[in-house]
Structures are given as C-alpha cells and as structure tokens.
Legacy VTK file of the C-alpha trace (Angstrom):
# vtk DataFile Version 3.0
C-alpha trace
ASCII
DATASET POLYDATA
POINTS 95 float
156.751 96.692 57.316
159.062 95.821 54.447
160.560 92.376 53.971
159.900 91.418 57.602
161.660 94.474 59.047
159.685 96.907 61.198
160.173 100.583 60.496
160.432 103.149 63.275
156.781 104.213 63.053
155.508 100.628 63.325
157.769 99.987 66.317
156.544 103.198 67.964
152.889 102.221 67.441
153.477 98.735 68.837
155.239 100.175 71.876
152.365 102.594 72.493
149.794 99.789 72.236
151.823 97.666 74.620
152.074 100.592 77.071
148.307 101.166 76.901
147.632 97.477 77.536
150.096 97.462 80.443
148.517 100.580 81.976
145.032 99.078 81.645
146.080 95.809 83.285
147.899 97.690 86.059
144.826 99.850 86.728
142.544 96.795 86.900
144.958 94.994 89.225
145.178 97.976 91.591
141.370 98.241 91.607
140.999 94.535 92.395
143.569 94.782 95.207
141.697 97.739 96.702
138.361 95.891 96.472
139.964 92.809 98.035
141.162 94.860 101.008
137.686 96.389 101.419
136.049 92.945 101.327
138.480 91.663 103.943
137.669 94.648 106.184
133.949 93.892 105.869
134.552 90.225 106.636
136.586 91.083 109.725
133.808 93.426 110.902
131.139 90.752 110.344
133.210 88.195 112.240
133.687 90.633 115.126
129.965 91.320 115.300
129.216 87.582 115.260
131.638 87.083 118.159
130.034 89.896 120.153
126.563 88.524 119.442
127.676 85.014 120.453
129.112 86.307 123.730
125.947 88.283 124.511
123.769 85.241 123.799
125.934 83.079 126.080
125.377 85.534 128.949
121.618 85.743 128.448
119.407 83.129 130.132
116.193 83.786 128.213
117.446 83.102 124.680
115.815 80.294 122.758
118.171 77.405 121.993
117.554 77.778 118.254
118.881 81.328 118.296
121.937 80.234 120.243
122.536 77.439 117.720
122.186 79.837 114.766
124.658 82.192 116.414
127.138 79.344 116.945
126.791 78.211 113.334
127.269 81.760 112.025
130.360 82.298 114.170
131.837 78.940 113.124
131.168 79.654 109.450
132.716 83.118 109.615
135.663 81.700 111.548
136.269 79.191 108.758
135.983 81.917 106.112
138.418 84.082 108.098
140.920 81.222 108.285
140.690 80.612 104.536
140.483 84.218 103.349
142.401 86.356 105.815
144.903 83.965 107.358
145.316 81.640 104.331
144.927 78.584 106.558
143.020 75.888 104.693
141.162 74.271 107.582
137.897 73.424 105.845
135.843 74.565 102.930
132.982 76.867 103.878
129.799 76.207 101.901
LINES 1 96
95 0 1 2 3 4 5 6 7 8 9 10 11 12 13 14 15 16 17 18 19 20 21 22 23 24 25 26 27 28 29 30 31 32 33 34 35 36 37 38 39 40 41 42 43 44 45 46 47 48 49 50 51 52 53 54 55 56 57 58 59 60 61 62 63 64 65 66 67 68 69 70 71 72 73 74 75 76 77 78 79 80 81 82 83 84 85 86 87 88 89 90 91 92 93 94
C-alpha cells in the first residue's frame, strides 16, 4: 500500500480473505440449520411418544396415580416446548 492507495495484489488478497470468511460463515450457518432441523425432528418424535404413552396410561386401570401424573407433566412440558420451538407461539417458558 502506497500513500493510502491499495495496489492490485493487496486488493486481491483482501478479496480472497473476505471470500474465505464468507464461505466459513456460510458453512457454519448451513450446519447449524441442519442440526436445528434434526433437533426439531427429535423433539416432535419425543412429543409423539409422550402423547401415545399418555393415551395408553389413560386407558389402563392399574396404573399408579404418580405415574399418570408424571406422564401428564411430561406431555404438558413437551407441549410447551413444541409451542415455543416448533410453532413459535410464546405461551409459557418451559423450565
């Protein structure tokens, strides 16, 4: 650089560094988006299993009340997380 003016080589190096930084940020963003989708799929599966378990417990007469209560709490918690995470509805803050 002479007298505040960038020469062609310096401009080329700066452009290459900027491109590398952009590519790195883009790669990290795509990875995070993919991980976010996977986490949402796991959450949806967990919520579905909690709903199935809750329905099975409701139909069973020999289940202890504590187990039924735990199932209800789990389903309610996952429902709240689903609302906040999947549906972007801010109903309540899960612990």
